[in-house]
C-alpha positions as CSV (number, residue, x, y, z in Angstrom):
1,M,-23.5,-30.8,-85.7
2,D,-24.2,-29.6,-82.1
3,S,-20.5,-30.0,-81.4
4,L,-19.4,-27.5,-84.1
5,P,-20.1,-24.3,-82.1
6,D,-18.1,-25.8,-79.2
7,F,-15.2,-26.6,-81.5
8,V,-15.2,-23.1,-83.0
9,S,-15.4,-21.6,-79.5
10,L,-12.4,-23.8,-78.5
11,I,-10.4,-22.6,-81.5
12,Q,-11.2,-19.0,-80.7
13,T,-10.1,-19.5,-77.1
14,V,-6.8,-21.1,-78.0
15,L,-6.1,-18.4,-80.6
16,A,-6.9,-15.6,-78.1
17,F,-4.7,-17.2,-75.5
18,V,-1.8,-17.6,-78.0
19,V,-2.1,-14.0,-79.2
20,A,-2.3,-12.6,-75.7
21,L,0.6,-14.7,-74.4
22,S,2.7,-14.0,-77.5
23,I,2.3,-10.2,-77.1
24,I,3.2,-10.3,-73.4
25,V,6.2,-12.7,-73.9
26,T,7.5,-10.6,-76.8
27,V,7.4,-7.4,-74.6
28,H,8.9,-9.3,-71.7
29,E,11.8,-10.8,-73.6
30,Y,12.4,-7.6,-75.6
31,G,13.1,-5.9,-72.3
32,H,15.9,-8.4,-71.7
33,Y,17.2,-8.0,-75.2
34,I,17.2,-4.3,-75.6
35,V,18.6,-3.4,-72.2
36,G,21.2,-6.2,-72.5
37,R,22.2,-4.8,-75.9
38,L,22.5,-1.3,-74.5
39,C,24.6,-2.6,-71.7
40,G,26.9,-4.3,-74.2
41,I,25.7,-7.9,-73.8
42,K,25.4,-9.9,-77.0
43,A,22.2,-11.8,-77.6
44,E,22.7,-15.0,-79.6
45,A,19.0,-15.8,-80.0
46,F,15.6,-14.3,-79.5
47,S,12.7,-16.8,-79.6
48,I,9.0,-16.5,-79.3
49,G,8.0,-20.0,-78.3
50,F,10.0,-23.1,-77.6
51,G,11.0,-26.2,-79.5
52,P,11.7,-26.5,-83.3
53,K,11.9,-23.2,-85.1
54,L,9.2,-22.4,-87.6
55,I,10.7,-19.3,-89.1
56,S,13.9,-17.4,-88.4
57,R,16.3,-14.7,-89.6
58,V,19.7,-13.4,-88.5
59,D,20.2,-9.7,-88.0
60,K,23.4,-7.7,-88.6
61,R,24.4,-8.2,-85.0
62,G,24.4,-12.0,-85.4
63,T,21.2,-12.5,-83.3
64,V,18.9,-15.2,-84.5
65,W,15.3,-14.1,-84.3
66,K,12.8,-16.9,-84.5
67,I,9.3,-18.1,-83.9
68,S,9.2,-21.7,-82.5
69,L,6.6,-24.4,-82.6
70,F,5.2,-24.3,-79.0
71,P,4.0,-20.7,-78.3
72,L,3.9,-21.0,-74.5
73,G,6.7,-18.7,-73.6
74,G,9.9,-17.5,-75.1
75,Y,13.5,-16.6,-74.3
76,V,16.6,-14.6,-75.1
77,K,19.9,-16.6,-75.1
78,F,22.9,-14.4,-74.4
79,L,26.5,-15.1,-75.2
80,G,27.8,-17.5,-72.6
81,D,24.5,-18.9,-71.4
82,A,24.3,-22.6,-71.0
83,N,20.6,-22.7,-71.8
84,A,17.6,-20.5,-72.5
85,T,16.9,-19.8,-68.8
86,S,20.4,-18.1,-68.4
87,A,20.7,-20.2,-65.2
88,G,24.0,-21.8,-66.1
89,V,27.3,-20.9,-67.8
90,D,28.6,-22.5,-71.0
91,E,32.1,-23.1,-69.7
92,E,33.4,-24.2,-73.1
93,T,32.2,-21.1,-74.9
94,M,33.5,-18.8,-72.1
95,A,36.9,-20.5,-72.2
96,R,37.2,-19.6,-75.9
97,L,36.4,-15.9,-75.5
98,S,39.0,-13.2,-75.2
99,A,38.9,-10.7,-72.3
100,D,37.1,-8.2,-74.5
101,E,34.6,-10.8,-75.8
102,R,33.9,-12.0,-72.2
103,R,32.7,-8.4,-71.4
104,H,30.0,-8.9,-74.0
105,S,28.8,-12.2,-72.5
106,M,26.1,-12.4,-69.9
107,H,28.4,-13.9,-67.3
108,G,31.4,-11.7,-68.0
109,A,29.6,-8.4,-68.0
110,P,29.7,-6.1,-64.9
111,L,27.2,-6.9,-62.2
112,W,25.2,-3.7,-62.9
113,A,24.8,-4.7,-66.5
114,R,23.6,-8.1,-65.7
115,A,21.2,-6.9,-63.0
116,A,19.7,-4.2,-65.3
117,T,19.2,-6.8,-68.1
118,V,17.4,-9.1,-65.8
119,A,15.2,-6.4,-64.2
120,A,14.2,-4.9,-67.5
121,S,11.7,-7.6,-68.6
122,P,9.2,-7.2,-65.7
123,I,9.6,-3.5,-66.0
124,F,8.7,-3.7,-69.6
125,N,5.6,-5.7,-68.7
126,F,4.6,-2.9,-66.3
127,I,5.3,-0.3,-69.0
128,L,3.0,-2.2,-71.4
129,S,0.2,-2.2,-68.8
130,I,0.6,1.4,-68.0
131,L,0.6,2.5,-71.7
132,V,-2.5,0.3,-72.5
133,F,-4.4,1.6,-69.4
134,A,-3.4,5.2,-70.2
135,L,-4.5,4.9,-73.9
136,A,-7.8,3.3,-72.8
137,M,-8.4,6.2,-70.4
138,A,-7.5,8.8,-73.0
139,W,-9.7,7.2,-75.5
140,E,-12.7,7.0,-73.2
141,G,-12.2,10.4,-71.5
142,K,-13.9,11.3,-68.3
143,P,-17.4,12.6,-67.5
144,A,-17.6,16.3,-68.3
145,V,-18.6,18.8,-65.7
146,P,-21.4,20.0,-65.5
147,P,-23.2,16.6,-66.1
148,Q,-24.7,16.4,-69.6
149,V,-26.5,13.6,-71.5
150,A,-24.6,12.3,-74.6
151,E,-26.7,9.2,-75.4
152,L,-29.6,7.3,-73.9
153,I,-29.4,3.7,-73.0
154,A,-31.9,1.2,-74.5
155,L,-34.3,0.2,-71.7
156,P,-37.7,-1.6,-71.9
157,E,-39.6,1.3,-70.4
158,G,-37.7,3.9,-72.5
159,S,-35.9,6.9,-71.0
160,G,-38.9,9.1,-70.4
161,D,-38.5,12.7,-71.6
162,L,-34.8,12.9,-71.1
163,R,-32.9,13.8,-74.3
164,P,-29.3,13.9,-75.5
165,G,-27.8,17.3,-74.9
166,D,-29.8,17.9,-71.7
167,R,-27.6,19.5,-69.0
168,I,-28.6,17.9,-65.7
169,L,-29.2,20.3,-62.8
170,A,-30.8,18.0,-60.3
171,I,-32.1,14.5,-59.8
172,E,-34.9,13.7,-57.3
173,G,-34.4,17.2,-55.9
174,V,-30.7,16.8,-55.3
175,S,-28.6,19.5,-57.0
176,L,-26.0,18.0,-59.3
177,P,-23.2,20.6,-60.0
178,D,-20.9,17.6,-60.6
179,Y,-20.9,13.8,-60.2
180,S,-19.7,13.9,-56.6
181,E,-23.3,14.6,-55.5
182,L,-24.7,11.3,-57.0
183,S,-24.1,9.4,-53.7
184,K,-26.6,11.7,-51.9
185,I,-29.5,10.7,-54.2
186,T,-31.9,8.1,-52.8
187,T,-33.6,6.5,-55.8
188,P,-37.2,5.1,-55.2
189,E,-38.1,1.6,-56.4
190,Q,-39.8,2.7,-59.7
191,P,-38.9,2.7,-63.4
192,S,-38.2,6.5,-63.7
193,L,-36.8,9.4,-61.7
194,S,-37.4,13.1,-61.7
195,Y,-34.7,15.1,-63.6
196,R,-34.3,18.9,-63.6
197,V,-32.5,19.8,-66.8
198,L,-31.5,22.8,-68.8
199,R,-32.6,22.3,-72.4
200,D,-32.0,24.9,-75.1
201,G,-31.8,27.5,-72.4
202,T,-35.0,26.4,-70.7
203,D,-35.0,25.1,-67.1
204,M,-37.5,22.2,-66.9
205,V,-38.4,19.0,-65.0
206,V,-38.7,15.8,-67.0
207,E,-38.9,12.1,-66.3
208,G,-35.8,10.1,-66.9
209,P,-34.3,6.6,-66.2
210,Q,-32.9,5.2,-63.0
211,L,-29.3,6.2,-62.3
212,A,-28.3,2.5,-62.3
213,P,-31.0,0.3,-63.9
214,P,-30.7,-3.5,-63.6
215,R,-28.8,-3.6,-66.9
216,A,-25.7,-5.6,-67.7
217,A,-23.2,-3.0,-68.8
218,Q,-20.6,-5.8,-68.8
219,V,-20.7,-9.5,-68.2
220,L,-17.7,-11.0,-66.4
221,P,-16.0,-14.0,-68.1
222,Q,-16.7,-17.4,-66.5
223,S,-19.4,-16.0,-64.2
224,A,-22.8,-17.4,-63.6
225,A,-24.3,-14.8,-65.9
226,D,-21.8,-15.6,-68.7
227,E,-22.6,-19.3,-68.4
228,A,-26.3,-18.6,-68.5
229,G,-26.0,-16.7,-71.8
230,I,-26.6,-13.2,-70.5
231,K,-25.1,-10.5,-72.8
232,A,-24.0,-6.9,-72.3
233,G,-27.0,-4.7,-72.8
234,D,-29.6,-7.1,-71.3
235,V,-31.9,-5.6,-68.7
236,I,-33.2,-7.8,-65.8
237,T,-36.8,-6.9,-65.4
238,A,-37.8,-9.5,-62.7
239,I,-36.2,-12.1,-60.4
240,D,-38.3,-15.1,-59.5
241,G,-41.3,-13.2,-60.8
242,Q,-40.6,-10.1,-58.6
243,K,-40.2,-6.9,-60.7
244,I,-37.1,-4.8,-60.1
245,W,-36.1,-1.4,-61.3
246,R,-32.6,-0.8,-59.8
247,F,-29.3,-2.6,-60.0
248,D,-29.2,-2.4,-56.2
249,D,-32.3,-4.5,-56.1
250,L,-30.6,-7.2,-58.2
251,V,-27.5,-7.2,-55.9
252,E,-29.7,-7.4,-52.7
253,T,-31.7,-10.3,-54.1
254,V,-28.7,-12.3,-55.2
255,T,-27.0,-11.7,-51.8
256,A,-30.1,-12.7,-49.9
257,G,-30.5,-15.8,-51.9
258,K,-27.2,-17.3,-50.6
259,G,-26.5,-19.3,-53.7
260,A,-30.0,-20.5,-54.4
261,P,-30.9,-20.8,-58.1
262,L,-32.6,-17.7,-59.5
263,T,-34.9,-17.3,-62.5
264,L,-34.4,-14.0,-64.3
265,D,-36.7,-12.3,-66.8
266,L,-34.5,-10.4,-69.3
267,W,-35.3,-7.8,-71.9
268,R,-32.7,-7.9,-74.8
269,P,-32.6,-4.9,-77.1
270,S,-32.7,-5.5,-80.8
271,E,-29.6,-4.8,-82.9
272,D,-31.3,-2.1,-84.8
273,G,-32.4,-0.4,-81.6
274,T,-36.1,-0.3,-82.5
275,G,-37.3,-2.6,-79.8
276,G,-36.4,-5.7,-77.9
277,S,-37.4,-9.2,-76.9
278,M,-38.1,-11.0,-73.6
279,L,-36.1,-14.0,-72.4
280,N,-36.0,-16.2,-69.4
281,V,-32.9,-17.8,-67.8
282,T,-32.1,-19.7,-64.7
283,L,-28.7,-19.4,-63.0
284,T,-27.0,-20.2,-59.8
285,P,-24.9,-17.4,-58.2
286,K,-21.2,-18.3,-57.3
287,I,-19.4,-17.4,-54.2
288,V,-16.8,-14.8,-55.1
289,D,-13.9,-13.2,-53.1
290,M,-13.9,-9.5,-53.8
291,P,-11.1,-7.1,-52.8
292,R,-11.9,-4.0,-50.7
293,P,-10.2,-0.6,-50.9
294,D,-8.3,-1.4,-47.6
295,G,-6.7,-4.5,-49.1
296,S,-9.0,-7.0,-47.3
297,F,-11.5,-9.3,-49.0
298,T,-15.1,-10.0,-48.7
299,S,-16.8,-13.2,-49.9
300,D,-20.3,-13.0,-51.2
301,Y,-22.6,-14.5,-53.9
302,K,-22.4,-12.9,-57.3
303,I,-23.7,-13.5,-60.8
304,G,-21.0,-11.5,-62.6
305,L,-22.7,-8.4,-63.9
306,I,-21.2,-4.9,-63.9
307,A,-23.7,-2.0,-63.5
308,G,-23.9,1.0,-65.8
309,S,-25.6,4.3,-65.9
310,G,-29.1,5.0,-67.3
311,F,-27.4,7.3,-69.9
312,T,-24.0,7.9,-71.4
313,P,-22.6,11.2,-70.2
314,V,-20.8,13.7,-72.3
315,T,-17.0,13.2,-71.8
316,A,-14.1,15.5,-71.5
317,H,-10.6,15.0,-73.0
318,I,-7.9,13.6,-70.7
319,G,-4.4,14.9,-71.1
320,P,-1.3,12.7,-71.5
321,F,-0.1,13.4,-68.0
322,E,-3.5,12.5,-66.4
323,A,-3.8,9.4,-68.6
324,L,-0.3,8.2,-67.7
325,T,-1.0,8.9,-64.0
326,G,-4.2,6.9,-64.3
327,G,-2.4,4.1,-66.0
328,M,0.2,4.0,-63.3
329,K,-2.5,3.9,-60.6
330,Q,-4.3,1.1,-62.4
331,T,-1.2,-1.0,-62.7
332,W,-0.2,-0.4,-59.1
333,G,-3.7,-1.3,-58.0
334,A,-3.4,-4.6,-59.9
335,I,-0.1,-5.3,-58.2
336,T,-1.3,-4.5,-54.7
337,A,-4.5,-6.5,-55.2
338,S,-2.3,-9.5,-56.3
339,V,-0.1,-9.2,-53.2
340,S,-3.2,-9.0,-51.0
341,A,-4.8,-12.0,-52.7
342,I,-1.7,-14.2,-52.3
343,E,-1.5,-13.2,-48.6
344,H,-5.1,-14.1,-48.0
345,I,-4.8,-17.4,-49.9
346,V,-1.7,-18.4,-47.9
347,L,-3.5,-17.5,-44.6
348,G,-6.6,-19.4,-45.7
349,K,-8.8,-16.3,-45.6
350,I,-10.0,-16.8,-49.2
351,S,-10.3,-19.8,-51.4
352,S,-7.2,-21.1,-53.2
353,C,-9.5,-21.3,-56.3
354,N,-8.6,-17.7,-56.9
355,L,-5.3,-18.9,-58.2
356,R,-5.8,-20.1,-61.8
357,G,-3.6,-21.9,-64.2
358,A,-3.1,-22.1,-68.0
359,I,-6.7,-23.3,-68.7
360,G,-8.2,-20.5,-66.6
361,I,-6.1,-17.9,-68.3
362,A,-6.9,-19.3,-71.7
363,E,-10.7,-19.2,-70.9
364,G,-10.3,-15.7,-69.7
365,S,-8.5,-14.8,-72.9
366,G,-11.2,-16.3,-75.0
367,A,-14.0,-14.6,-73.1
368,A,-12.3,-11.2,-73.3
369,A,-11.8,-11.6,-77.0
370,K,-15.4,-12.6,-77.5
371,A,-16.5,-9.5,-75.6
372,G,-14.7,-7.2,-78.0
373,A,-11.3,-5.7,-78.9
374,A,-11.4,-3.2,-76.0
375,D,-12.0,-5.9,-73.4
376,F,-9.3,-8.1,-74.9
377,I,-6.7,-5.3,-74.9
378,W,-7.6,-4.5,-71.3
379,F,-7.2,-8.2,-70.4
380,I,-3.7,-8.3,-72.0
381,A,-2.7,-5.3,-69.9
382,M,-3.9,-7.0,-66.7
383,L,-2.2,-10.2,-67.7
384,S,1.0,-8.3,-68.5
385,T,0.9,-6.8,-65.0
386,A,0.5,-10.3,-63.5
387,V,3.4,-11.7,-65.5
388,G,5.7,-8.9,-64.5
389,F,4.7,-9.2,-60.9
390,L,5.1,-13.0,-60.9
391,N,8.6,-12.8,-62.5
392,L,9.8,-10.6,-59.6
393,F,9.2,-13.5,-57.1
394,P,12.6,-14.4,-55.5
395,I,12.5,-17.9,-57.0
396,P,15.5,-19.3,-59.0
397,V,14.6,-19.6,-62.8
398,L,12.5,-16.5,-62.5
399,D,13.9,-13.0,-62.9
400,G,13.5,-12.3,-59.2
401,G,15.6,-15.3,-58.4
402,H,18.4,-14.0,-60.8
403,L,18.2,-10.6,-59.1
404,M,18.7,-12.4,-55.7
405,F,21.8,-14.1,-57.1
406,H,23.1,-10.7,-58.2
407,L,22.3,-9.2,-54.8
408,W,24.3,-12.0,-53.2
409,E,27.2,-11.3,-55.5
410,G,27.0,-7.6,-54.8
411,V,27.2,-8.2,-51.0
412,S,29.6,-11.1,-50.9
413,G,31.8,-10.1,-53.8
414,K,31.3,-13.3,-55.7
415,P,28.4,-15.3,-57.2
416,P,27.1,-18.5,-55.5
417,S,29.1,-21.6,-56.2
418,D,28.0,-23.9,-59.1
419,R,26.8,-26.5,-56.6
420,V,24.7,-24.0,-54.7
421,M,23.4,-22.4,-57.9
422,N,22.4,-25.8,-59.4
423,L,20.6,-26.8,-56.2
424,L,18.7,-23.5,-56.0
425,V,17.8,-23.7,-59.7
426,S,16.4,-27.2,-59.2
427,V,14.4,-26.1,-56.2
428,G,13.1,-23.1,-58.0
429,L,12.1,-25.1,-61.0
430,A,10.3,-27.6,-58.8
431,L,8.4,-24.7,-57.1
432,V,7.4,-23.2,-60.5
433,V,6.2,-26.5,-61.8
434,S,4.3,-27.2,-58.6
435,L,2.7,-23.8,-58.8
436,M,1.7,-24.4,-62.4
437,A,0.3,-27.8,-61.5
438,F,-1.7,-26.4,-58.6
439,G,-3.2,-23.7,-60.9
440,L,-4.1,-26.4,-63.4
441,W,-5.7,-28.5,-60.7
442,N,-7.8,-25.4,-59.7
443,D,-8.8,-25.0,-63.3
444,L,-10.1,-28.5,-63.4
445,V,-11.7,-28.8,-60.0
446,C,-12.8,-25.4,-58.7
């Protein structure tokens, strides 16, 4: 019976991976399809998955829409394609087409139409990411100014006299007209801080929680904390018997330990919010390569906890323009971080274990789904950015490789010869398979 929870967890991980991948593939391939259709190119088939079809239907344009047995990708097959990758020409079909019909094939359409159709899919992946990030930001809002308490966080020592609705004027003697002044506050090693607040028109000083208590606002998937069973909301009260009050104390202790096992005392709030219980876990921090704002990386020991505030602030509405701008910045940040990571892996500055394969992605999908709908949707957006970025690599069989062929045709006036095309496609396929195998190897070994 002990194996039943593991089996259920495995099923959940597989389902989460299939759902995430299916959403991203559908958006990716729909980019090909809709732009190709707008450019006058006929799609013969649109498939989510490969292999034998499970269900299908034919629309009024003659396109076969289907879901296939193996949900690990998908494709759009256009008129004149020799196969699902659009890497070859079906000469027999092309020979039967009239001049007008050839214009509606992938290989008889103008260069601009073919290039637009190919480029559309990674662009659609980026659009999906931008929209998801924008909607998440619009939903969450941003901390309102002036700072005000919306809700208090469950902590083992409580939150002192701080109350929801309090407008915060100062903390530890530092005026707080907005959140930009938080960095000037030096918090002492103690469970509470001095807050000056405006409550019901009265200016008063009360005791309140640490700005960043040693609480797990979020637990990163596949981290040491996740593997040790730490949950979001848990508060670390002591490390190896030494009491701590601030998240910074946790970070400093983990870093100083240089990977040595740590015993953590945890306080876990009850579901009804009326109290909590004490737990004890032992974990071993993992070396993690973390990106810096300048694009470089730093390697240090981490346990995989994200800090949070001692209270939830009142939030203000974010307009559509600000949300979209934030979504674009988040997507661009994910792309630049990926470029920097690849560069540092190639140069040997960070571990190649940062490149994960299908198993790692599946585990990430399952962990995100387990954390909740919001985390899972955010994970899909991040994965969509990665898929869009990866497909722009100038490798034959990927969209970036097809765009390179189109660029060659635009410069030289003719496409590469069949012999060159076949050779490059074979090389590209070998590179993609090797990359997938390397990622899988990392999943099993790292």
